N, C-alpha and C positions, 0 to 999 in steps of 0.2 A: 980305325980300331974301335973307337967309341961306339960307332954304329954297329959293328959286329958283335960287341958285347951285349948291346941292347937286344939284338936279334936272338941271341942265346937265352937271354933272360925272359924274353917274351915266349920262347918255345917251352921253357920250363915252368912258367907261371900260368895259372889258370886265367883265361880271359873272362872277366866278369861282365856278363851282360847285366842289364838292370833286372834284378830278381824281383818277381812279383811279391809285393808286401804280404799278400795273403798266404804265400808259400814260404815265408821266411821267419825264423826266430832270431834271437840275438846272435847265435852262433852260425847262422846261415843255413841250418838244416830245415828240410820241409816239415811243415806242421800245419794241418788244417783244423786242429782242435782248439785253437785259441779263440775264445769269445770274450765279449766285452767285460764280463765280471770276473774273468780268471786273473790270477796273480802269477807273477814269475818268481822263481826262487832266487836266492842270493847267488852272486856270480862265483864266489870263491871263499874257501874257508880261511885261507891265509891272505891277508890284505895289507897293503901299505897303510901307513898311519893317516894319510889324507883320503883314504878310500872309505866311503860310508856304504854299508850293505843295503841292498834293496830288499826290504823285508817283505813277507808275504802279504802284508796289508797295503803295499804300494800299488797304486793304480797304473800299472804299465802292462796292459793286456797284449801289446804287440812287441814287448821288449824295447830295447834301446835302438836308436838309429845306428846304422853302420856306414863306414866310408864307401862300401861297395854300392850303396843305394843312392849316394849323392852324385848329382850331375850339374855341371854349369848350365846356366840358362842361355838358350839361343834367343837373342832379341829378335822379334819378328819385324823390326823396322830397319830402314836404311841406316847404315853406319859407315860413312865414307872413311877411308883410311887417312885421308888428308882433309879433315873436317873444315879447317879454316880456309884452305884453298877452295874447297867446294862451295862454301858460303860466299866467298869473295867472287867466284865465277858467277854464281846465281845473282848476286847484287849487280854485277856489271850487265847481265842480261836484262834484269828488271829495269835498269836505268835506260837502256837503249830501246826497250820495247815501248811502243806507243801507248799512251795512257788510254784508259777506257776501251780496252780491247779484250776479246776472249783469250788471246795469246797471253796477255799479262795475267789474266785470271788464272790460267793453268800454270803459269810460273809461280803464282802464289800457292797453288796446291802442291807443286814440287817443293816449294819452301816448307810447307806444312809437313810433307813426308820426311824431309831432312831433319826437321826440328823435333819430330815425335820422340826420338831416342833420348832427348834431353828431359822430357817429362814435365815441361813447364806449361801449365794450362793457359797462362796469359799470352805467351808467345804463340801458341797454337790458335787461340781465339783471334789474335791479331792477324794471322795468316788467312784464316777463314773470312774475316771481315773484309780484308783487302781483296780477296778473291771475289766475294759477293759484290763489292763496290765496283769492280772492273768487269763484271759479267753483263753482257748485253742481251743474250738470248733468253727466252723464257725458261727453257729446260735447265740451264745452269743456275738461273735465279731460284728456281723451285728447289733444286737439290741443295744449294748452299744455304738457303733460308731455313730449310729443314735441318740441315747439319748444325747451324748455329743454335737452333732451338734445342737440339739434342745435347750440345755441349753444355748448355745451361741446365739440362735435365728437367725441363719444365714438365715432362711427363710424370714426374714425382710430386708435383704440386697439386694438392687437393683443390678441386673447384676450377681447375684450368683445363679446358679442352684443347684438343690438338689444333683446331683451327682458330683458337683465340689469338688475337693480335696483342703483342706485348707493348705496342706503341712505337717500336723502333723500326725505321724504314727498311733496314737491311734484312730483317727476318719477318717482315709483314707478309702474310699469305696473299693478300690482294695485290700488293705492289710487285710480288714475284711474277704475277701473270701478265704484267705489262712489259712488252718487248721494248728494247732500246736502252741506251745508256742514260743514266741520270747522275748529275754531279752532286751526289749526296755525301755528307759527312757521316761517319759511322755513328755519330750521336744524334743525327737528325730524326725527328719524329714523323710518323706517317699521318695521313689525314683520313684513314679508312674508318675511324670511329665516328667521324662526323656524318650526319645524315644527308646524303645527296640524292635520296630517292625523290622521284617526281610523282605527283598525283596524276594518275591516268584516268581519264574520263571514258570508262568503258561503255557508257550509255550511248556514245556516238556510233558504236559498232553493233548492229543488229543483223543477225544472220550473216550474209555475205555482202550486205550493203554498207557502204561507207557514207554516212549522212553528210559528212563534211565535204564530200567531193561529188559534184554533179557531173558525172561523165556517163555517156550512153555506152552500154556494152555492144560490141560488134563481133564477138566470137563466143561460142559456147563449147565447153569441154564436158564430155559425157563419161561418167564412170558408172557402168551398169545403166540403170534407168534414170539416174540422177543427173541433172543439168547444173553446171556451174558457169554462170555468165561472167565474162571477163572483157577487159579492154585490150584489144590485140596489141597495140604498140607498147602498153605497159608490161605485158607478159614477155613480149619480144625483147624488151629492154633488160630483162633479167640476165641474159647471156647471149653471146654470139650464136650459139647453137640454136636457141629458140628464135632468135632474130632471122636466121637463115631459113628455119623451118616455116615461120609464119609470113615472111616477106620475100623469100627466095624462090627457087624453082621447084620446090617440093609441092606435092599435091595439097598439103595442108594450107599452103598460102592462098589457095583458091576456095577453101572450105570455110564455112562459118559454123559448122558443127563437127567437132573433132573428138574421136573416141580415144579416151585415155584409160580405158579399162585394164589394159595390159601393162601399164606403166609401173604399177606397184605403189600407187598412192591412193589413200582413201578419199571419200567425198569431203570429210572435214579437212583433210590435209590439203586438197586442191583449193578449197575455199580459203584456207589460210594463205596459200600461195597467191591467190588473187588479191586478198587484202594486203599482203606484204608488198605486192607489186605496186600498190598505190600509196602505202604509208611508210614502207621501209621500217616497220616496227614489229617486234615479236613479243613484247612484254605482256600481252593479254592472251597468249596462247598457252595451252598446257604443255608440259615437257614432252609428252607423247607426240603431240602435233609438231613441235619443233624438231623432234627426231625425224619425223616424216619429211619435213621441209629440208633437213640436212641431206637425207638420202636423195630427194628430188634434185637438190642443188648439185650433188655429185653426178647424178645421171645426166643432167643437162649443162654441166660446167658453169653453174651460176656462182662465180667466185665471191661476189659481194654478199649474196644470200648465205653461202656456205660460211663465210667469215662471221656474219652476224649470228647464225645459228650456233657456230662453234663457241663464240664468246658468250652467248646467252646461256647455253647449256653448261659451260664451264662455271658460270656464276652460281649455278644451282647446286653444285657439288659441295655439300656441307658436312658429310660424315662418311664413315666407311661403307655403309649400306648403299648410299648414292654412288660412291666411287666404284664399287664392285659391279654395279649394274651399268653405269655409263661408260666405263673404260672399254667394255666389249664393243659398244656402239662406236666409240671414238676410234678404236683400232680398225674396226671394219670400214668406217667411213673416212679414215685418215684425217680425223679432226684433231689437229695438233693441240689446241687449247683445252679441249675436253680431256684428252689424255694427260696433259700437264696438270690439270686441276685434280684429276683422280690420283695421279702419282703423288701430288702434294699431300693429299690426305694420308695415303699409305706411308709416305716417308715421315710425315710428322707424327705418325702413330708408333714409330720405332721406339724401343726395340720390341714392343708387344706384337707388332704386325709380323715379325719374323716367325712367330708361332702360329700364324693363320695361313693354312695351306691355300685358301682361296686367294690370298694376296700373293704368296710366293710363286704360284703357278705363272704369274705374269712376268717373273724375273728369271726363273731358274733354268729353264731349258734353252738350248741354242735357238730353237724355233721361236720361243718367247722373246728372246733378245732380238731376233731378226724382225719380229712384228713391231717391237718398239722402235727399231731402227728405221722402219719405213715411215714412221711419223716423226722422226727426229728426236727420239727419246731413249736411245741406247747410247751410252757414252762411257768412257773411262771414269769420268767424275761420278756418275750414278753408281756404277758397280764398285768403285773404290769406297764410297760412303757405305753402301750396303755390306760389303765384305768386312769393313773395319768394325761395324756394329756387331756383325755375326761373330767375328773373332773375339770380341770382348765378352760376348755371351757364352761362347763355347768354342774352343780351338779344335774340337774333334767331331763336331756335328756334321752331318751330311750337307746341311744347308750352307755351312761355312765353306766346305770344299767346293760345292757347286757354284756358289757366287764367285769364288776366286777363279774358277775355271772360266766363267763368263768374263771376269775382269781381264783375264789373259787374252781373250779374244778381242778385247777393246784396246789393248796396249799397243801403241805405235812408236812411242819414243823410247830411247834406250833406258832412261831411268825408270820408266813405267814397266818395261820388261824385266828389269833387274828387281824391282820391288815385288811384282806379282810372283815371279819365279821364286824369290826368297821366301815370301809368305806362304806360298804353296808348299815349299820344302818344310817350313816349320810346322804346318798343319799335318802334313803326311808323316812327319817324324813323330808327332804326338799320337797319331793314329797307328803307329807301328808299321807303316807301309814304307820300309826303309829303302828299298830299291828305287821306288818312284821319288822318294824324298831326295835321294842322292842325285837323281837325274835333274830335278828342279833346282837344287842348289848349284849344280854344275852350270846350268843355263844362266843362273843369276851371276855366277862368277865370270862367265864368258861375256856377259853384258857389262862387266866392269865393277861389280860389287864384290870386292875382295873379302869382306866379312863373311860372305856365303861359303867361303872355303872352310870355315869352321863347321858349317852344316854338312859339307861334303865329308869332312873327317868324321863327324859324329855318325853319319849314316853308314860309313864304312865300318866304324867300330861296332855298330849294332848288328852288322852282318858278319862279325867275327874277324874283321881285318884290322886288328889293333895296331900292328906295326906299320901297316900302310897309312893309317890315320896319323900315327906319330911322325912318320917321314914327311907327310904332306904339311903338317904344321911346322916342322923344323925347316922345311924348304921355304915356307912363307916367312918365317922369322928372319932367315938369312937373306932373303931378297927384298925385304921392306924395312922401313924404320920401325923398330919394335913398338908394339902397343900392348897394353895390359891384357886385353882379351886373347891375344895370341899365346902368351905364356900360360894363361888360365886354361885355354883349350888343350895345349900340349901337355899340361900337367895331368890331364884326365887320362892320357894314354901312356904317361911315364910311370916309372916305378922307383921305389926306394928314395935315396937321397936326392936324385935329380928331380923327382916329383916335388919334394919339399922346396927345392931351390926355385923351380918354376913358379910355385905358388907365392914364394917370397918376392920374386921379381914382378909377378903380376900385381901384387899389392903395392909395391914401390911405384910402379908405373901408373896404376889406377887404383887408389885405395877405396873406391866406391864399389868395386866388384864384390859380390856377396860370397861366391863359392869358396875362395881361399880361406876366409874366416870360418865358414861352416865346416870345411874339411878339417882344418887344424883343430877345431873344437871337438869334432866327433872323433878324430884320431886320438885326442887326449882322453876321451871317454873310454876308447878301446884299450888305452893304457892304464885305465882306472884312475885317471887324474881329473876328477869331476870338477873340483874347485877351479883348476887351471882352465878347464873347458869353458866354464862360465865366464871367467875373465876374458878369454879369447873372443867369445861371441859378444860380450859387452862392448868390445872395441867398435864394432859396426853398429850395434843398436844405439849407442850414444848419439850418433849423428845421422843414421839412416834407418828409420824404423820400417821394418818389413815383417809381414805375417810369418814367413817361414823361419826367420831368425828368432822371432818371439816364441814360435812353437818349439824350436830346438832348446831354447833356454828354459822354457817351462818343463820340457822333458828332463833336462838336467836337474832342475830343482826338485822334481818328483823323486829322482834317484836319491838325493840327500835328504828327502823327506821334509823339505822346506815348502810345505803346502801353501803357506800364505804367499810366498813369492811366485810359486807356480800359478796360483789362482789369479794373482795380479796380472801376469803375462797373458794368460788365457783371456781375461776380460779385455785387455788392451787389444789383443789380436782380433777379438770379435767386434771391437769398436771399429777397427780398420776394415774388416771383412766379416759382416754378420753371418754369412753362410759358410764360413771356412770349416773344412772337415780335417780333423787331426788324426794322428797315428796312421799315416799312409792313406788318408781319405776314408778311414773306417769309422771314426767316432766324431760326433758333433761336439762342438765346444760347449754348448749348453749342458749336454749330458755330463761332461767332465766337471763343469762348475757345480752341478748338483751333487756329484760324488765327493768333490773336495770340500764343499761348503761345510760338511759335517766335521771336518778335521781342523777347522779354524774357528777363531772366536766369532761369535755371531754379533752383528751390529744392527741396531735399529736405525731409523732415518736420522734421528738426532745425533747418534754416534757417528754416522757417516758424514754429517755436516762438520763435526769437529775434526774428523780425520782429513776431510777435504781441505779444511782451513789450514791444518798443520802441513800437509803436503804442498799445497799451493804456496805457503809461506816459505818453504825451503826449496822452492822451484823444482819440485819433483813432478815433472809434467806427466811422466808415465804412471806414477802412483796416483796422481790426481785423476787421470783418465779411468783408471781401474775403479776408483771410488765412485765416480759418476756413473760408470756402467752398472755398478751394484745398486746405486740409488735409482737408476732408471728401471731396473728389474722390479723394484718395489713400487715405482710410480712412473710407468712408461709414458704417460701423457704430460709430463712436466716439461713444458717448453723452455723454461729458464735453464734447466739442466742440459737440455740439448744445445742451447746457445753457449753455455760454459764449455761444453764438450767441443764445439766448433772452434772456440778460441784456443783451446789447448792443442787441437789438431793443426791449426794454422801455425802455432808456435813450433810444432814439431815438423813443419813442412809437409804435412799430409793434406794437400789441398782438396783432393777429390773427396776424401772422407769428411773433411771439414765442411764442404759445401753440402754434402748429404745431411749432415747434422743440422746445418742452418735451415735446410728445406723441411726437415722433420720438426724443428722448432716452430717454423711458420705454420706447418700443418696442424700441430697440436695446440696452437694458441687459441684461447677461448674468447679473446676480446679483440676488437678491431684495432685499437691502438698498438697492441702487441704485434699483431700481424704486420702492420705498417712498419714497425721497427725492424723486424726480421727481413721483410721484403727490401727494406732500405739497405741492410747489410749485404744481401744477395746482389742487389744492383751495384753497390759500391765495389764489391769484390769482382764483379764482371765488367767493370770499367764504365759504368753509367753513373757518373758522379752527380749530375744535376737531378736526375730522377730519384737517386738515393736521398739527396737533400730535401727534395719535395716530400718524400715519404716521412722523413723525420719531422718536418714542420706540420704535416697533417696529423701525425700522431700526437704532437704537443697540443694542437688545437682540441683534440678529443680528450686527452688527459695528460697532465704534466707528470712525466715519469723520468726517473734517473736515466733509463736506457735511451729514451728519445732525445733527451738533452745531450747525453754523451755521444750518441751517433752524430747529431748535428755538429757538435764541437769538433769531433774527430774528422769529419769531412771538410769542414772549413779550415782546419789546421793543416790539411794535407796539401799545402802549397805555401810559397813564400808569403809571409804576413807582414803588412806594414803596421805601424803603431796603432792605427785606428782599428784594423781588422783584429789585431792581437787583443786589444781591449775588449772587443765584442766576443771573441772566443772565451776570454777569461770570465766574462759575465755569464755566458752559457754554462760553463763548467761549474760556476758557483751555484747556478740554478739547479744543476744536476745534483750537487752535493746537498741541497736542501731537501731533495726528494728521498723517500725511503729506499734503502738498498742495504746490502750486506757489506762487511768490511773488505771482502775480496775485490768488489767492484769500486768501492769508494777509494780504496788504496790506489787503484789504477787512475781514477779521476784526479786524485791529489798529485800523483806522479806526473800526469800530463799537464796539470796546471803549473807545477813547478818548472817543467820544461819550457813553457811559454814565458814564464817570469824570467828565466835565465836568458832566453833570446832577447827579451826586452831590457836586460841589464838590471832587473830588480832582484838582486841576489839574496837579500835578506828575506823577502817574501817567498822566494823559491825555497830557501833553506827551511822556512817554517812549514811549507807544504810537504817537503820530503821528510821532515821530522814527524809530522802528523801521520804520514803514510807509514813510517817505520813503527810508530806507536800501535798501529793496527796490523802489524806483521806483514806489510807489503815490502818484502825483502829487496825487490829490485830498486827501491828508492835509494839504496846505498850508492848506486851508480849515478843518480842525479845529484846526490849530495856531494859526491866526489867531484862532479863537474863544477859545482858551486865553489868548492875549495880551490879548485884549479883556477877558476876565474879570479879568485881573490889572491892568487899567487901563493897559495898554501899547498905546495906540491906534495909534501910528505903526508899531510892530512888527507889529501885526495887518494894517495897510494894506500894509506891505512884503511880508508873507507872501502876501497875495492877489495882489499884483503879480507875484510869482514864478509863481503858478498861471496867471495870465493870459498870461504870456510863454511858458509851457510847453504850455498846452492848445490843441488845435485847436478844440474846441468850448468857447468861453469866455464865452458870454452869461451863464450862471449865476454865473461868477466876477466879472464886472463888477457884477452885481446884488448879490452878497455884499460886494464891496469897498466899495460905497456906504455900508454901515453903519459903516465905520471912517474916515470923512473928513468934512470940513465940508460944508455944504449945497450950495455951488456945485459942488464936486468930485463930490458925491453925485449931483447933477443930471446932470452929464456922464456918469458911469458908468451911470446908469439910462437915459439917452437912448441910450447905446451898446448897452445890453442890449436895449432895445426895437428898435433898428435891426437887431441881429443875430437877435433872436427876438421878434417882435411878440406871440407867444402867451403870453409870461411876464406874469403879471398883477400881480406886486408893484410894478413900476415905475409902472404907472398908479395904483395905490392910494396909493403914496407921494406922487407928484406931486399927486394930488387932495387928500390930507391937508394938504400944504404950502399949497396954494391956499386950502383951507378955514381954515387957521390965519391966513392973511393976509386973511380975511374976503372972499375972492373966491368967493362961493358958486356963482354961475352958471358960472364957469370950472371950478370943482372938479367940479360935476356933469357938465359937458361932457367933461372928461377921462375920466371913467368911462364916459359914454355912448358915446364914440368906440370904446372897447374892447369894451363889451357888445354893440355892433351886430354884431361878427363873432365874439365869444367870450362868450356869456352865462354867465359864471362865477358860482358861488355867492357867493364872497367879495366880488366887485365889486358884485353885486346887493345884498348885505347892507349894504355900505358906502354905496352910493348911497341906499338906504332910510334909513339913519341920517342922511345929509345932508338928505334931504327932511324927515325928522322935525324936525331942528333948525331948518329953514327954515319950519316950520309947514305944509308941503305934505303933509298926512296921506294924501290920496288917492293920490298918487304913491308915498309910503312904503309904503302897504298893497299897492299893485300889485307893487312890487319884492319885498316880503316874500313875497307869494303865488307869484311866479315862482321865487324862490329855494327856497321850500318844495316846489314842484313838482319841483325837482331833488333835494332832500334833505329829506323831511318831518320828520326828527328833528333838524335843526340847531338846537341849543339857543339860541344867541344870536339867530338870526332869529326863532325862536318867541317869545322874550321881547319883542323889538322889535315883532313883529306884534301881540301881545296888548296892548302899551302903546298902539300907534297905533290899534288897534281900540277900545280903551276911551276 
C-alpha cells in the first residue's frame, strides 16, 4: 500500500529535473534578464520574526538556492558496499603475491583505486610508491614515476623542470628507463645527479677510419658513387641476416663491391654502421645518424645495434620538443626505450600536456592506442593515470571522455571494468548524456560495483523516470546492509515526510555526507528560517570544510545582510579553490569580494595582523584563513603568509590546499634560507623525513632563523625520544625562541617545548612554558597546562584548565575530547558525546565508549559502537580495537578480517601484526 501511495504522489507531483540556473529565479520561473548588478526584491511583506528581508541593496543577482537545484554528489571512485571485507581480501592477495612482480604492482594500483574515496593523500602516496617499488618493466616505471611527481605537484614549483630529478629513486626519470627489479626502499636516493660521463677521444675517428684498429677492409658498399670500405666479418657479425648475406649462399657472399643504394641509408649512415661494427659505440654520432642506424638495424635484424640505438636516442630526450619529434620515429621503428623516454616527458608535463593537441594525438584515438600497444606502451595503468588527471581538470571535456574510452579498451580485470564503467557513467552524467550514462552505470553494477546503482537511479531520474529510480534504491536498501549513501540517494526521489526521514537516516549512518545538511538548510531558507539554515549548515562546516557548503552559508549571510560573515566565507572558499565560480557558476568570488568590501569596515595591513592575532588566539581557524586571504590580496608575494595559510589548512584537514599554499610560499620566497625551510616542510609532509632535516640544517647554516630551528626540532621530535635526544630538541627550540618571530609562532614553540618537558618529567619547566605561551595568547597552551596538572594529580585543576580552552576556542571538539580524560565516567561520556556531535570524524570517543561497554561485558554493543564509525571512517585504530574485541569473544574469523583490513591501510602497524599472528595461529 505504501508503494501505491507513492505512485499516486509521483503522478500528481511535478518531477523536477535540474533546472538550468540561467533560466531560474527564486520562485522557479524563467528569467533571462538577471545580470550581475541586478538586485532582487524582498520575498514577502508579512514575515516571521526571525525572517530578515532581502533589501534591494543585497547582492543576490540570481536569487537564493532552492531545494529543486540540489543534488547528491555521485563519487567517481570505487565504493565497495563491504569496504572492510574488500580491503581484507586485497591484503590477502597482496600477501600471497610474489614480491617484486608486476602483478603485485597492479594490486597496489587496485588498492589505490579503493582508497581514493577516503581522500587521504598519504595513503594514496603509499600505494603509488609500493606500486613503483614492485614494477619491473620500463613502461610501468615511467608511468608511476610521473604519477608520483604529479602527486607532489612539482609542476607548480618555480624553477623545477619536468625532467629534473628530485633525488628519490622511485621517481627518478633516469632510473625509470632501466628495466628490471631493484630492491630499493621508498626513501633511497638515486645516483643520477653524479657525473658518470666519459671523456670521448673523438680525434681517433677520422672519416670512416678507426685509427685505433688496424684491419684491412675486404668488402665495399656503394651508395651512388660513394664507396664505404668495411671489414666483411664485422659487418656480418651485426646480425644473422647480414651474416647469411655475406657468408652464405647469396650472390653478395662472392662480391667485394655491393650496391646498397636502394637500402635507404645515406653515405654518412653507412660509414657510421661500419664504425659501429668495429667499436660498438654511438656517442660520437649525431642523432640523425643514429636514427638511420636504427632503421638499418630494423631492416637487417641487428638486435644489438637496435638496442644500442634505442638506448642512445632515449637518453637524448630532454624536453617536449625532442619528445614530439622522436616518438614518431620510435613508434615507426618499434623502439621501446625511445617511446618510453618520449612518453616520460609527456607524462611528467601533466596536466599542462593535456591541453597540447600534438601530445594528445598519441593517446586519444583507438589507432593511437594500438600503435602504442605495438611497442608495449598501451596499458590500463597508463590510461588510468591520464584519465584521472583529465577528470580532475574537467569532468565534461572531450579529452576526459576519450581517455576513459581508451581506458575501457585496456580493462581486463573485473575491478578495472567496474571502475572505468562507473567513471564513464559519472562523466556522461555531467555531460547530460543520460541514456549512455545509465548504460555505463549498469555495466559497472553488473561488474559488482553496487554503488553504481545510485548512478543508474540518477540517470533514470534525469530521463523522467523518478518512480523507477525510487523503486531501484528501495530495492537496494532492502537487499543489502544499509549504508548512508543509499538513503541519501533515495531521498532525492522521495517526497514529503519520507524524504526528510531518509535524509535523517543518511546522516545517522554517515554524518560526513554533505547533501542532507545542504538540503535541510536550503529547505529552512524556503521556509524563511534563515538563522536556522545557518545553524544547520554550520554542523557540517565545523568538521568538514567544503567550498559548496561555504558558498551556501555565504549566500545565507547575504540574505540577513551580514556582509562581514559572507565575505569571510567567500575568502575561505577561494583559499580552498581559487577559481571557484559562485551563484550557479555565474560569478567569480573575486568579483563578489569587490562588491562586498565596500559594505564592511576597511582594514590596513596592521589592522589585519591584529585581527589575525585575535582569531588565531581564539582558535578561529576559518576566520584566520579569511584574514590571511585579505592580507595576501594586499601583498600576494608574502611567503610568510602563505606558510601560515598552509598551517591553518592542515589543521582543518584540507591537505591538498595546504600543500598548494606551501608550494606558493616556496615560490614567493626571496631568500635561499627561506626556500630551504619551505622545501623542508614539503618534503616532511610527503614522507621524506631525512631530506627535510637536511634542508633545515642547510637553512640554519645560511641564516639562523626561527622557522629553520622550529622545522628541525619538529622533525626530530616526530619519533620516540630518549633523554639525550629530548635534551637536544629542547636546545634547538630554545635557539628558535632567540630568533625574531611573532607571538603566533613563538607561542607554538613554547607549547612544543612544554610538551617535551612533560615527556621528560620536568613538570615545573613545562608549566612555565605553557604560562609564557598563554601570556602571548597561545590559547592551545591550556591543554598542555591541563596535562601538567594531571601529571601532578591535580585532576580538578586539569579539568578547569580544559574548560577555559572550551570557552575560548571556536573549534573545540578536540578540547571536549581531551577534557573527558580529567573527569568521572558520566561527565566523560557527556564530553565525548559532545565531541562526536561537533566532529563525528574524531575516533577516540568511539573507541572510549566501546571500551567502557566492553568492560561492562556488553560485547555486542561495544562492537556495534565501533562498527557504526568504521562504516563511514575505516580507521586503523578502530579496526585494530574491533579485531581485539572479536579475538576476546572467540570470533577469530572476524578478528582476522579486521586485522587484514587494518594492515591494508598500514602493513607495518606492530600491534595489529601481533594480533593478526595470534589470531592466525
